[in-house]
Z-matrix of the N, CA and C atoms (Angstrom, degrees):
N
C 1 1.469
C 2 1.518 1 109.21
N 3 1.333 2 117.36 1 131.50
C 4 1.456 3 122.03 2 -179.22
C 5 1.519 4 109.14 3 -96.04
N 6 1.314 5 115.63 4 127.30
C 7 1.450 6 121.38 5 177.38
C 8 1.510 7 109.36 6 -96.27
N 9 1.309 8 118.30 7 131.27
C 10 1.455 9 122.23 8 177.59
C 11 1.513 10 108.31 9 -104.55
N 12 1.307 11 115.75 10 120.21
C 13 1.454 12 121.31 11 179.39
C 14 1.512 13 107.81 12 -108.16
N 15 1.326 14 119.00 13 117.61
C 16 1.450 15 123.17 14 178.75
C 17 1.524 16 107.69 15 -108.58
N 18 1.324 17 114.87 16 119.27
C 19 1.441 18 118.03 17 -175.51
C 20 1.511 19 109.41 18 -160.16
N 21 1.321 20 115.70 19 157.89
C 22 1.454 21 120.50 20 169.57
C 23 1.519 22 107.22 21 -83.58
N 24 1.349 23 114.96 22 124.56
C 25 1.452 24 119.04 23 -174.67
C 26 1.523 25 108.77 24 -84.72
N 27 1.310 26 116.66 25 108.36
C 28 1.456 27 122.96 26 178.80
C 29 1.515 28 107.99 27 -121.31
N 30 1.329 29 115.46 28 175.54
C 31 1.461 30 117.87 29 -179.61
C 32 1.509 31 111.58 30 -60.83
N 33 1.327 32 118.50 31 -30.52
C 34 1.461 33 120.53 32 -179.28
C 35 1.518 34 110.94 33 -73.71
N 36 1.366 35 116.72 34 -45.46
C 37 1.468 36 118.72 35 -178.76
C 38 1.514 37 111.37 36 -67.09
N 39 1.351 38 118.08 37 -26.74
C 40 1.451 39 120.22 38 179.17
C 41 1.519 40 112.10 39 -64.20
N 42 1.316 41 117.24 40 -23.56
C 43 1.460 42 119.48 41 179.31
C 44 1.518 43 111.56 42 -62.89
N 45 1.343 44 116.75 43 -25.74
C 46 1.459 45 120.46 44 -175.63
C 47 1.520 46 112.31 45 -100.32
N 48 1.356 47 118.69 46 -8.98
C 49 1.451 48 120.00 47 -176.41
C 50 1.522 49 114.15 48 -63.25
N 51 1.333 50 120.72 49 -35.90
C 52 1.460 51 118.78 50 -179.74
C 53 1.518 52 113.54 51 -57.21
N 54 1.333 53 119.20 52 -19.72
C 55 1.459 54 121.21 53 -179.81
C 56 1.519 55 111.98 54 -82.50
N 57 1.382 56 116.37 55 -4.39
C 58 1.453 57 119.76 56 -172.86
C 59 1.514 58 113.07 57 -103.86
N 60 1.351 59 118.60 58 18.11
C 61 1.450 60 121.06 59 179.73
C 62 1.515 61 111.33 60 -53.49
N 63 1.369 62 115.89 61 135.82
C 64 1.450 63 120.78 62 -179.30
C 65 1.507 64 113.44 63 89.58
N 66 1.319 65 118.75 64 -6.39
C 67 1.456 66 122.52 65 179.82
C 68 1.524 67 110.97 66 -94.69
N 69 1.319 68 114.61 67 168.19
C 70 1.463 69 121.68 68 172.18
C 71 1.516 70 107.47 69 -97.36
N 72 1.344 71 116.11 70 120.22
C 73 1.451 72 121.11 71 -176.55
C 74 1.518 73 109.12 72 -114.83
N 75 1.320 74 116.52 73 124.03
C 76 1.455 75 122.47 74 175.37
C 77 1.512 76 108.13 75 -117.73
N 78 1.337 77 116.74 76 126.26
C 79 1.453 78 118.62 77 -175.98
C 80 1.508 79 112.48 78 -153.84
N 81 1.313 80 115.18 79 176.91
C 82 1.451 81 123.30 80 179.58
C 83 1.522 82 108.86 81 -126.70
N 84 1.334 83 115.45 82 138.66
C 85 1.462 84 121.34 83 178.54
C 86 1.519 85 109.06 84 -104.43
N 87 1.269 86 116.14 85 152.66
C 88 1.451 87 120.18 86 175.61
C 89 1.511 88 111.48 87 -164.15
N 90 1.336 89 116.44 88 112.67
C 91 1.446 90 120.71 89 173.97
C 92 1.502 91 115.09 90 67.01
N 93 1.339 92 117.46 91 33.13
C 94 1.454 93 117.26 92 -179.73
C 95 1.505 94 113.29 93 -177.53
N 96 1.346 95 115.54 94 -148.27
C 97 1.448 96 122.99 95 -174.34
C 98 1.521 97 110.97 96 -103.65
N 99 1.322 98 116.13 97 140.25
C 100 1.465 99 122.14 98 174.82
C 101 1.514 100 108.21 99 -123.33
N 102 1.315 101 116.45 100 133.69
C 103 1.455 102 121.46 101 -175.88
C 104 1.521 103 110.54 102 -125.27
N 105 1.334 104 115.27 103 129.87
C 106 1.468 105 121.26 104 168.84
C 107 1.522 106 106.41 105 -100.30
N 108 1.341 107 118.43 106 111.23
C 109 1.463 108 120.74 107 -172.23
C 110 1.519 109 112.95 108 -66.34
N 111 1.289 110 115.96 109 163.14
C 112 1.459 111 121.96 110 -177.79
C 113 1.529 112 111.12 111 -56.52
N 114 1.336 113 115.01 112 131.08
C 115 1.455 114 121.49 113 176.03
C 116 1.508 115 115.55 114 83.29
N 117 1.335 116 118.31 115 -6.43
C 118 1.464 117 121.33 116 -176.86
C 119 1.525 118 111.55 117 -91.48
N 120 1.333 119 116.05 118 159.45
C 121 1.458 120 123.24 119 169.54
C 122 1.522 121 107.29 120 -104.59
N 123 1.326 122 116.26 121 134.15
C 124 1.466 123 119.49 122 -171.73
C 125 1.524 124 112.13 123 -137.98
N 126 1.355 125 114.07 124 151.68
C 127 1.450 126 123.05 125 167.69
C 128 1.530 127 106.71 126 -132.28
N 129 1.324 128 116.11 127 112.39
C 130 1.456 129 121.13 128 -174.13
C 131 1.522 130 109.22 129 -124.38
N 132 1.337 131 116.82 130 120.79
C 133 1.452 132 122.35 131 179.63
C 134 1.526 133 110.23 132 -104.77
N 135 1.327 134 114.62 133 149.91
C 136 1.459 135 120.76 134 179.40
C 137 1.526 136 109.29 135 -97.79
N 138 1.325 137 116.56 136 114.81
C 139 1.462 138 121.28 137 177.84
C 140 1.520 139 112.15 138 -88.01
N 141 1.329 140 116.27 139 -40.71
C 142 1.459 141 120.78 140 -175.17
C 143 1.525 142 109.25 141 -147.30
N 144 1.350 143 117.19 142 107.12
C 145 1.470 144 119.52 143 178.79
C 146 1.518 145 111.13 144 -60.77
N 147 1.348 146 118.10 145 155.29
C 148 1.465 147 124.90 146 5.56
C 149 1.528 148 112.90 147 -78.91
N 150 1.322 149 114.82 148 143.59
C 151 1.465 150 122.24 149 176.49
C 152 1.528 151 108.37 150 -126.54
N 153 1.315 152 115.90 151 112.74
C 154 1.464 153 122.56 152 176.82
C 155 1.528 154 107.46 153 -106.29
N 156 1.328 155 116.25 154 127.47
C 157 1.464 156 120.53 155 -174.68
C 158 1.519 157 110.56 156 -117.46
N 159 1.340 158 115.77 157 136.35
C 160 1.451 159 121.20 158 173.67
C 161 1.524 160 109.67 159 -130.42
N 162 1.334 161 115.64 160 116.61
C 163 1.458 162 122.05 161 168.95
C 164 1.528 163 104.54 162 -93.02
N 165 1.326 164 117.07 163 108.02
C 166 1.464 165 121.80 164 -162.80
C 167 1.523 166 112.80 165 -65.22
N 168 1.334 167 117.85 166 -41.10
C 169 1.460 168 120.62 167 -179.36
C 170 1.518 169 112.04 168 155.99
N 171 1.349 170 115.06 169 155.12
C 172 1.467 171 122.31 170 -178.11
C 173 1.526 172 111.36 171 53.07
N 174 1.319 173 116.36 172 36.39
C 175 1.468 174 121.51 173 179.16
C 176 1.524 175 109.29 174 -92.15
N 177 1.332 176 118.12 175 113.53
C 178 1.466 177 120.11 176 -179.50
C 179 1.521 178 112.39 177 -64.62
N 180 1.321 179 117.15 178 -25.83
C 181 1.454 180 122.11 179 176.51
C 182 1.520 181 108.67 180 -155.30
N 183 1.326 182 115.78 181 120.91
C 184 1.461 183 120.30 182 175.86
C 185 1.525 184 107.25 183 -133.76
N 186 1.323 185 115.46 184 103.06
C 187 1.466 186 122.31 185 176.88
C 188 1.520 187 107.54 186 -105.40
N 189 1.315 188 115.84 187 121.65
C 190 1.454 189 118.08 188 -173.21
C 191 1.522 190 110.93 189 -149.69
N 192 1.337 191 114.12 190 158.09
C 193 1.455 192 122.05 191 -177.59
C 194 1.529 193 109.17 192 -121.07
N 195 1.331 194 116.06 193 121.99
C 196 1.457 195 121.51 194 174.86
C 197 1.517 196 109.41 195 -90.96
N 198 1.302 197 116.43 196 160.39
C 199 1.446 198 121.02 197 173.79
C 200 1.514 199 109.92 198 -157.09
N 201 1.329 200 115.77 199 117.65
C 202 1.462 201 120.20 200 -178.90
C 203 1.523 202 110.20 201 50.21
N 204 1.365 203 114.64 202 47.64
C 205 1.455 204 117.34 203 -175.92
C 206 1.507 205 113.71 204 -169.33
N 207 1.334 206 114.98 205 -156.91
C 208 1.455 207 122.90 206 -174.47
C 209 1.526 208 110.50 207 -115.21
N 210 1.332 209 115.28 208 144.20
C 211 1.463 210 122.02 209 171.47
C 212 1.519 211 108.29 210 -121.21
N 213 1.331 212 116.91 211 135.28
C 214 1.458 213 121.51 212 179.52
C 215 1.525 214 109.78 213 -128.70
N 216 1.332 215 114.87 214 129.29
C 217 1.472 216 121.55 215 176.02
C 218 1.520 217 107.21 216 -105.80
N 219 1.333 218 116.22 217 112.10
C 220 1.462 219 121.45 218 -174.71
C 221 1.512 220 113.69 219 -72.09
N 222 1.334 221 118.09 220 170.12
C 223 1.464 222 122.81 221 -175.95
C 224 1.525 223 112.61 222 -57.19
N 225 1.335 224 114.77 223 145.38
C 226 1.471 225 121.87 224 174.97
C 227 1.526 226 111.93 225 58.67
N 228 1.332 227 116.40 226 37.11
C 229 1.464 228 120.84 227 -178.59
C 230 1.517 229 111.21 228 -119.65
N 231 1.324 230 114.52 229 159.22
C 232 1.460 231 122.64 230 173.85
C 233 1.519 232 106.20 231 -114.97
N 234 1.345 233 116.75 232 113.51
C 235 1.460 234 120.71 233 -171.67
C 236 1.525 235 111.91 234 -124.90
N 237 1.330 236 114.73 235 145.79
C 238 1.465 237 123.33 236 172.35
C 239 1.527 238 106.04 237 -132.47
N 240 1.329 239 116.15 238 105.39
C 241 1.460 240 122.02 239 -170.18
C 242 1.524 241 109.97 240 -117.10
N 243 1.326 242 116.75 241 125.06
C 244 1.453 243 121.51 242 -179.89
C 245 1.530 244 110.13 243 -112.56
N 246 1.340 245 115.30 244 174.74
C 247 1.462 246 120.28 245 -176.11
C 248 1.522 247 109.91 246 -122.59
N 249 1.321 248 116.17 247 117.38
C 250 1.465 249 121.89 248 177.18
C 251 1.522 250 110.70 249 -72.75
N 252 1.324 251 116.45 250 -46.23
C 253 1.461 252 122.23 251 179.56
C 254 1.520 253 108.73 252 -160.36
N 255 1.348 254 117.16 253 139.51
C 256 1.458 255 119.98 254 -176.94
C 257 1.524 256 111.94 255 -71.87
N 258 1.341 257 115.19 256 161.35
C 259 1.463 258 126.65 257 -1.45
C 260 1.527 259 112.81 258 -78.48
N 261 1.327 260 115.09 259 149.92
C 262 1.463 261 121.82 260 175.06
C 263 1.527 262 108.32 261 -129.50
N 264 1.323 263 115.57 262 118.74
C 265 1.460 264 122.65 263 178.03
C 266 1.533 265 107.92 264 -111.01
N 267 1.342 266 116.28 265 139.39
C 268 1.466 267 120.23 266 -175.63
C 269 1.523 268 110.26 267 -127.56
N 270 1.338 269 115.26 268 135.73
C 271 1.456 270 122.32 269 173.77
C 272 1.525 271 108.14 270 -125.22
N 273 1.342 272 116.10 271 115.45
C 274 1.467 273 121.40 272 175.91
C 275 1.528 274 107.28 273 -104.13
N 276 1.332 275 116.11 274 115.24
C 277 1.458 276 120.82 275 -175.50
C 278 1.522 277 111.75 276 -75.27
N 279 1.331 278 115.94 277 -176.60
C 280 1.458 279 121.66 278 -176.49
C 281 1.533 280 111.79 279 -64.80
N 282 1.346 281 114.07 280 146.56
C 283 1.469 282 122.34 281 175.07
C 284 1.520 283 112.25 282 60.04
N 285 1.336 284 116.27 283 40.85
C 286 1.459 285 120.37 284 176.41
C 287 1.518 286 110.43 285 -113.22
N 288 1.330 287 114.55 286 158.46
C 289 1.454 288 122.60 287 166.15
C 290 1.520 289 104.92 288 -113.11
N 291 1.330 290 116.43 289 109.44
C 292 1.453 291 120.37 290 -162.20
C 293 1.524 292 111.11 291 -133.09
N 294 1.331 293 116.00 292 120.41
C 295 1.458 294 122.08 293 171.22
C 296 1.519 295 107.26 294 -114.02
N 297 1.340 296 116.20 295 134.74
C 298 1.459 297 118.00 296 -173.62
C 299 1.523 298 111.59 297 -154.87
N 300 1.335 299 114.35 298 157.58
C 301 1.455 300 122.43 299 176.40
C 302 1.523 301 108.75 300 -110.26
N 303 1.327 302 115.99 301 126.70
C 304 1.465 303 121.90 302 174.16
C 305 1.522 304 108.94 303 -100.48
N 306 1.309 305 116.92 304 155.12
C 307 1.454 306 122.04 305 173.65
C 308 1.514 307 108.45 306 -157.42
N 309 1.327 308 114.95 307 119.54
C 310 1.466 309 119.76 308 -179.01
C 311 1.520 310 110.15 309 49.66
N 312 1.345 311 115.32 310 48.01
C 313 1.450 312 117.56 311 -175.72
C 314 1.510 313 114.08 312 -167.82
N 315 1.337 314 114.99 313 -163.26
C 316 1.457 315 123.43 314 -175.90
C 317 1.523 316 110.21 315 -113.54
N 318 1.329 317 115.02 316 139.85
C 319 1.458 318 121.26 317 170.61
C 320 1.527 319 107.52 318 -121.21
N 321 1.332 320 116.80 319 125.42
C 322 1.463 321 121.79 320 -176.83
C 323 1.517 322 110.47 321 -123.90
N 324 1.339 323 114.74 322 130.58
C 325 1.459 324 122.19 323 177.28
C 326 1.526 325 107.42 324 -110.59
N 327 1.326 326 116.69 325 112.47
C 328 1.461 327 120.52 326 -177.01
C 329 1.518 328 111.60 327 -71.40
N 330 1.306 329 115.50 328 162.04
C 331 1.462 330 122.59 329 -174.65
C 332 1.525 331 111.93 330 -53.28
N 333 1.330 332 115.24 331 132.90
C 334 1.455 333 121.55 332 175.21
C 335 1.505 334 115.99 333 85.16
N 336 1.317 335 117.99 334 -1.75
C 337 1.470 336 120.69 335 -179.01
C 338 1.526 337 110.86 336 -93.60
N 339 1.334 338 115.57 337 164.53
C 340 1.455 339 122.20 338 172.52
C 341 1.520 340 107.64 339 -111.70
N 342 1.342 341 116.01 340 126.24
C 343 1.466 342 120.01 341 -171.91
C 344 1.528 343 111.18 342 -136.46
N 345 1.325 344 114.36 343 152.30
C 346 1.464 345 122.10 344 172.67
C 347 1.523 346 107.18 345 -141.89
N 348 1.331 347 116.22 346 117.44
C 349 1.455 348 122.05 347 -176.47
C 350 1.530 349 110.41 348 -116.88
N 351 1.320 350 116.35 349 134.82
C 352 1.453 351 121.00 350 170.64
C 353 1.524 352 108.68 351 -115.36
N 354 1.342 353 115.15 352 158.64
C 355 1.460 354 120.98 353 -176.50
C 356 1.523 355 109.43 354 -115.01
N 357 1.332 356 115.99 355 120.23
C 358 1.462 357 121.62 356 178.43
C 359 1.520 358 112.09 357 -85.79
N 360 1.326 359 116.45 358 -37.22
C 361 1.460 360 121.77 359 -179.08
C 362 1.520 361 109.05 360 -157.41
N 363 1.340 362 116.18 361 128.92
C 364 1.443 363 120.37 362 -178.28
C 365 1.519 364 112.82 363 -74.80
N 366 1.325 365 116.82 364 166.40
C 367 1.463 366 124.83 365 -1.94
C 368 1.523 367 112.49 366 -74.48
N 369 1.330 368 114.92 367 145.41
C 370 1.466 369 122.13 368 175.68
C 371 1.525 370 108.66 369 -126.09
N 372 1.319 371 115.43 370 125.67
C 373 1.459 372 122.50 371 178.83
C 374 1.531 373 108.19 372 -114.77
N 375 1.327 374 116.89 373 131.65
C 376 1.466 375 121.96 374 179.74
C 377 1.519 376 109.56 375 -118.52
N 378 1.330 377 116.38 376 128.97
C 379 1.462 378 122.04 377 177.74
C 380 1.521 379 109.40 378 -125.19
N 381 1.329 380 116.07 379 113.30
C 382 1.470 381 122.48 380 173.19
C 383 1.529 382 105.42 381 -102.09
N 384 1.328 383 117.75 382 109.92
C 385 1.463 384 121.06 383 -165.85
C 386 1.519 385 113.94 384 -72.76
N 387 1.358 386 118.15 385 -28.04
C 388 1.462 387 119.79 386 177.64
C 389 1.513 388 112.95 387 144.49
N 390 1.340 389 114.56 388 160.65
C 391 1.465 390 123.00 389 178.26
C 392 1.535 391 111.47 390 58.66
N 393 1.321 392 115.49 391 47.17
C 394 1.465 393 121.42 392 179.65
C 395 1.524 394 110.37 393 -106.76
N 396 1.337 395 116.21 394 129.89
C 397 1.467 396 119.11 395 169.26
C 398 1.515 397 110.23 396 -70.40
N 399 1.336 398 116.03 397 -28.46
C 400 1.464 399 121.01 398 176.63
C 401 1.521 400 108.79 399 -156.30
N 402 1.339 401 115.39 400 129.76
C 403 1.451 402 120.53 401 171.22
C 404 1.523 403 107.63 402 -146.29
N 405 1.320 404 116.28 403 108.88
C 406 1.459 405 122.62 404 -177.05
C 407 1.520 406 109.10 405 -112.36
N 408 1.336 407 116.53 406 145.64
C 409 1.449 408 117.88 407 -179.92
C 410 1.516 409 113.63 408 -160.02
N 411 1.323 410 114.79 409 150.55
C 412 1.459 411 122.82 410 172.20
C 413 1.522 412 108.72 411 -105.06
N 414 1.326 413 115.82 412 131.06
C 415 1.459 414 121.75 413 176.74
C 416 1.522 415 109.30 414 -115.32
N 417 1.322 416 115.86 415 157.49
C 418 1.457 417 121.96 416 173.98
C 419 1.513 418 107.94 417 -155.32
N 420 1.331 419 115.56 418 124.98
C 421 1.460 420 119.64 419 -178.91
C 422 1.527 421 110.50 420 48.85
N 423 1.342 422 114.83 421 43.15
C 424 1.454 423 118.68 422 -174.05
C 425 1.509 424 112.61 423 -159.68
N 426 1.324 425 115.15 424 -156.03
C 427 1.460 426 122.71 425 -173.60
C 428 1.519 427 110.62 426 -120.59
N 429 1.333 428 115.82 427 135.86
C 430 1.463 429 122.78 428 168.98
C 431 1.523 430 106.91 429 -113.96
N 432 1.326 431 116.87 430 122.05
C 433 1.461 432 120.24 431 -176.43
C 434 1.519 433 110.64 432 -130.41
N 435 1.333 434 115.11 433 126.86
C 436 1.466 435 122.11 434 177.65
C 437 1.524 436 107.91 435 -111.02
N 438 1.320 437 116.57 436 117.12
C 439 1.453 438 121.69 437 -179.24
C 440 1.520 439 112.42 438 -72.65
N 441 1.327 440 118.11 439 -172.95
C 442 1.467 441 121.56 440 -175.36
C 443 1.525 442 113.65 441 -68.70
N 444 1.333 443 113.69 442 153.71
C 445 1.475 444 122.61 443 171.96
C 446 1.520 445 112.21 444 53.29
N 447 1.319 446 116.67 445 51.04
C 448 1.470 447 121.58 446 -175.07
C 449 1.527 448 111.34 447 -137.01
N 450 1.322 449 113.87 448 163.81
C 451 1.462 450 122.23 449 172.27
C 452 1.526 451 106.93 450 -117.69
N 453 1.341 452 116.16 451 115.62
C 454 1.462 453 120.82 452 -173.90
C 455 1.529 454 110.66 453 -128.60
N 456 1.310 455 114.79 454 147.95
C 457 1.460 456 121.25 455 174.79
C 458 1.526 457 107.64 456 -135.16
N 459 1.326 458 115.60 457 121.60
C 460 1.454 459 121.17 458 -175.23
C 461 1.526 460 111.24 459 -120.02
N 462 1.329 461 115.12 460 150.03
C 463 1.455 462 121.62 461 172.44
C 464 1.521 463 107.97 462 -129.98
N 465 1.342 464 115.63 463 127.44
C 466 1.460 465 120.66 464 176.00
C 467 1.525 466 107.85 465 -97.64
N 468 1.319 467 116.48 466 117.43
C 469 1.462 468 120.73 467 -171.16
C 470 1.522 469 113.71 468 -80.67
N 471 1.326 470 117.29 469 -23.54
C 472 1.464 471 118.81 470 -173.75
C 473 1.529 472 114.27 471 -125.55
N 474 1.333 473 117.74 472 8.59
C 475 1.460 474 120.34 473 -179.59
C 476 1.507 475 113.37 474 66.48
N 477 1.329 476 116.72 475 24.15
C 478 1.463 477 121.30 476 -178.88
C 479 1.525 478 109.11 477 -136.17
N 480 1.338 479 115.09 478 62.94
C 481 1.458 480 120.80 479 -174.30
C 482 1.522 481 111.01 480 -130.54
N 483 1.321 482 115.25 481 153.94
C 484 1.463 483 122.68 482 171.91
C 485 1.530 484 106.79 483 -113.31
N 486 1.332 485 115.80 484 124.48
C 487 1.464 486 120.43 485 -171.70
C 488 1.522 487 110.52 486 -124.61
N 489 1.340 488 115.17 487 133.70
C 490 1.456 489 121.30 488 -176.91
C 491 1.529 490 109.33 489 -130.88
N 492 1.334 491 115.15 490 137.57
C 493 1.474 492 121.53 491 178.96
C 494 1.521 493 107.75 492 -126.31
N 495 1.340 494 116.81 493 115.80
C 496 1.454 495 122.72 494 -169.23
C 497 1.519 496 115.14 495 -79.13
N 498 1.317 497 114.03 496 -179.06
C 499 1.460 498 122.62 497 -177.36
C 500 1.529 499 110.69 498 -61.73
N 501 1.332 500 115.56 499 130.65
C 502 1.455 501 120.74 500 177.49
C 503 1.507 502 114.79 501 73.36
N 504 1.327 503 117.19 502 11.50
C 505 1.469 504 121.11 503 -178.23
C 506 1.525 505 110.92 504 -105.21
N 507 1.317 506 114.91 505 157.16
C 508 1.460 507 121.71 506 173.07
C 509 1.518 508 107.62 507 -121.64
N 510 1.335 509 116.42 508 132.64
C 511 1.462 510 121.11 509 -171.20
C 512 1.520 511 111.40 510 -137.49
N 513 1.323 512 114.51 511 148.73
C 514 1.456 513 122.43 512 171.00
C 515 1.519 514 108.63 513 -119.06
N 516 1.334 515 115.08 514 147.13
C 517 1.462 516 121.22 515 176.39
C 518 1.520 517 108.95 516 -140.21
N 519 1.338 518 115.12 517 128.34
C 520 1.459 519 119.41 518 173.40
C 521 1.525 520 109.04 519 -134.35
N 522 1.306 521 114.40 520 154.54
C 523 1.464 522 119.36 521 -174.61
C 524 1.527 523 112.20 522 -130.60
N 525 1.310 524 117.38 523 25.79
C 526 1.455 525 120.04 524 177.80
C 527 1.515 526 111.15 525 60.70
N 528 1.323 527 116.95 526 -122.18
C 529 1.455 528 121.00 527 -177.52
C 530 1.527 529 112.50 528 -87.22
N 531 1.328 530 117.52 529 -3.80
C 532 1.451 531 119.86 530 179.08
C 533 1.528 532 110.49 531 -71.01
N 534 1.319 533 116.72 532 159.43
C 535 1.463 534 122.12 533 -178.31
C 536 1.531 535 109.08 534 -74.93
N 537 1.328 536 115.41 535 107.90
C 538 1.450 537 119.54 536 -179.92
C 539 1.527 538 109.60 537 -65.45
N 540 1.310 539 116.28 538 137.20
C 541 1.449 540 121.56 539 -179.22
C 542 1.515 541 113.66 540 93.13
N 543 1.331 542 118.29 541 -16.38
C 544 1.458 543 121.29 542 177.38
C 545 1.520 544 109.83 543 -74.91
N 546 1.312 545 116.15 544 164.00
C 547 1.451 546 119.28 545 178.21
C 548 1.527 547 110.07 546 -58.19
N 549 1.309 548 115.92 547 132.01
C 550 1.458 549 120.75 548 -176.03
C 551 1.506 550 113.06 549 92.33
N 552 1.335 551 116.19 550 -8.35
C 553 1.471 552 120.26 551 178.46
C 554 1.522 553 108.83 552 -143.23
N 555 1.320 554 114.36 553 59.12
C 556 1.456 555 121.42 554 -179.16
C 557 1.529 556 108.48 555 -159.25
N 558 1.323 557 116.19 556 170.40
C 559 1.458 558 120.20 557 175.02
C 560 1.529 559 109.22 558 -81.45
N 561 1.324 560 116.50 559 117.42
C 562 1.453 561 120.03 560 173.42
C 563 1.520 562 110.22 561 -70.60
N 564 1.337 563 115.47 562 -27.89
C 565 1.463 564 120.70 563 175.23
C 566 1.517 565 108.99 564 -146.83
N 567 1.327 566 115.45 565 128.76
C 568 1.473 567 122.16 566 173.44
C 569 1.515 568 105.87 567 -129.49
N 570 1.338 569 116.42 568 102.63
C 571 1.463 570 120.81 569 -174.78
C 572 1.522 571 112.39 570 -62.60
N 573 1.334 572 116.87 571 -23.57
C 574 1.457 573 120.76 572 -177.32
C 575 1.531 574 113.17 573 -81.43
N 576 1.324 575 117.49 574 -8.39
C 577 1.464 576 119.94 575 -178.79
C 578 1.516 577 111.44 576 125.57
N 579 1.319 578 115.97 577 -154.06
C 580 1.456 579 121.49 578 -176.84
C 581 1.529 580 110.51 579 -72.49
N 582 1.330 581 117.96 580 126.70
C 583 1.476 582 120.25 581 176.48
C 584 1.530 583 110.95 582 -63.52
N 585 1.324 584 114.95 583 154.47
C 586 1.465 585 121.70 584 -179.53
C 587 1.519 586 110.04 585 -120.65
N 588 1.328 587 115.79 586 145.55
C 589 1.458 588 121.04 587 176.28
C 590 1.522 589 109.57 588 -82.94
N 591 1.333 590 116.86 589 129.98
C 592 1.464 591 121.45 590 179.02
C 593 1.536 592 110.48 591 -74.42
N 594 1.329 593 116.67 592 160.80
C 595 1.471 594 120.18 593 -179.35
C 596 1.521 595 114.81 594 -58.41
N 597 1.347 596 118.32 595 -23.31
C 598 1.468 597 118.54 596 -179.75
C 599 1.524 598 112.66 597 -72.92
N 600 1.335 599 117.20 598 -10.78
C 601 1.453 600 121.91 599 176.24
C 602 1.518 601 115.71 600 78.28
N 603 1.322 602 118.03 601 -0.05
C 604 1.467 603 120.57 602 -177.48
C 605 1.526 604 112.48 603 -129.37
N 606 1.335 605 116.74 604 4.59
C 607 1.465 606 120.98 605 -178.26
C 608 1.523 607 109.80 606 -126.76
N 609 1.327 608 115.83 607 132.37
C 610 1.455 609 121.71 608 172.09
C 611 1.522 610 109.25 609 -99.82
N 612 1.322 611 115.40 610 145.32
C 613 1.455 612 118.87 611 175.34
C 614 1.518 613 110.16 612 -124.28
N 615 1.317 614 114.62 613 146.45
C 616 1.456 615 122.59 614 175.32
C 617 1.525 616 107.62 615 -121.88
N 618 1.302 617 116.56 616 130.95
C 619 1.460 618 119.58 617 -178.33
C 620 1.513 619 110.48 618 77.32
N 621 1.341 620 116.21 619 -148.10
C 622 1.467 621 120.38 620 -176.34
C 623 1.524 622 112.34 621 -98.80
N 624 1.332 623 116.88 622 30.50
C 625 1.468 624 120.75 623 177.87
C 626 1.525 625 110.40 624 -59.29
N 627 1.310 626 115.80 625 143.33
C 628 1.462 627 121.20 626 179.92
C 629 1.526 628 109.33 627 -84.93
N 630 1.333 629 115.86 628 121.71
C 631 1.462 630 120.63 629 -179.41
C 632 1.523 631 111.10 630 -67.62
N 633 1.321 632 117.22 631 149.26
C 634 1.462 633 120.03 632 174.51
C 635 1.516 634 110.59 633 -68.50
N 636 1.337 635 117.58 634 158.60
C 637 1.464 636 118.98 635 178.57
C 638 1.527 637 109.91 636 -57.97
N 639 1.308 638 115.65 637 138.59
C 640 1.447 639 118.60 638 -178.64
C 641 1.480 640 111.08 639 -159.25
């Protein structure tokens, strides 16, 4: 049986959240910290920034909204993190499946996790630390970095990005209408060798990345 707890998440109510592991928690954040306790499923909305969100770990579902703050997806969790208002910084820990929105901040995917980051407002920096089956990200006026032994797909939204593809990794980079291969829309480092232009004419690949249909 799933229990639904509807409450405003304040510092006082957070004292009791650790007892609710395994429950469905629905709450609202405002001007502080919101916590989804270990093992719980949560939906947390931001009413009044700053809103800092922590999905502690082993969360089968953690849907939360950051605002002028930080969002953290704990180990072995499935997270969907949005941004109420920038800046929004995101940290996805090890062994997570993490989708998140960055804005004027950093999005980090820890080793071994699967991540997908979108950028609401630049600058947006994406760091995929390594050993990812999938790590996708949008950058703007920032850096996209794919660590070793990973599969990464990056999009530079403003043609002003620095992109790196590590040892043993395969990466894609596209820049929409920007001139692919120009400064700010190219691989600053491709450990596998010289990047290649995909048949669609707007995507660069590094390593053995599979080009999009074109």
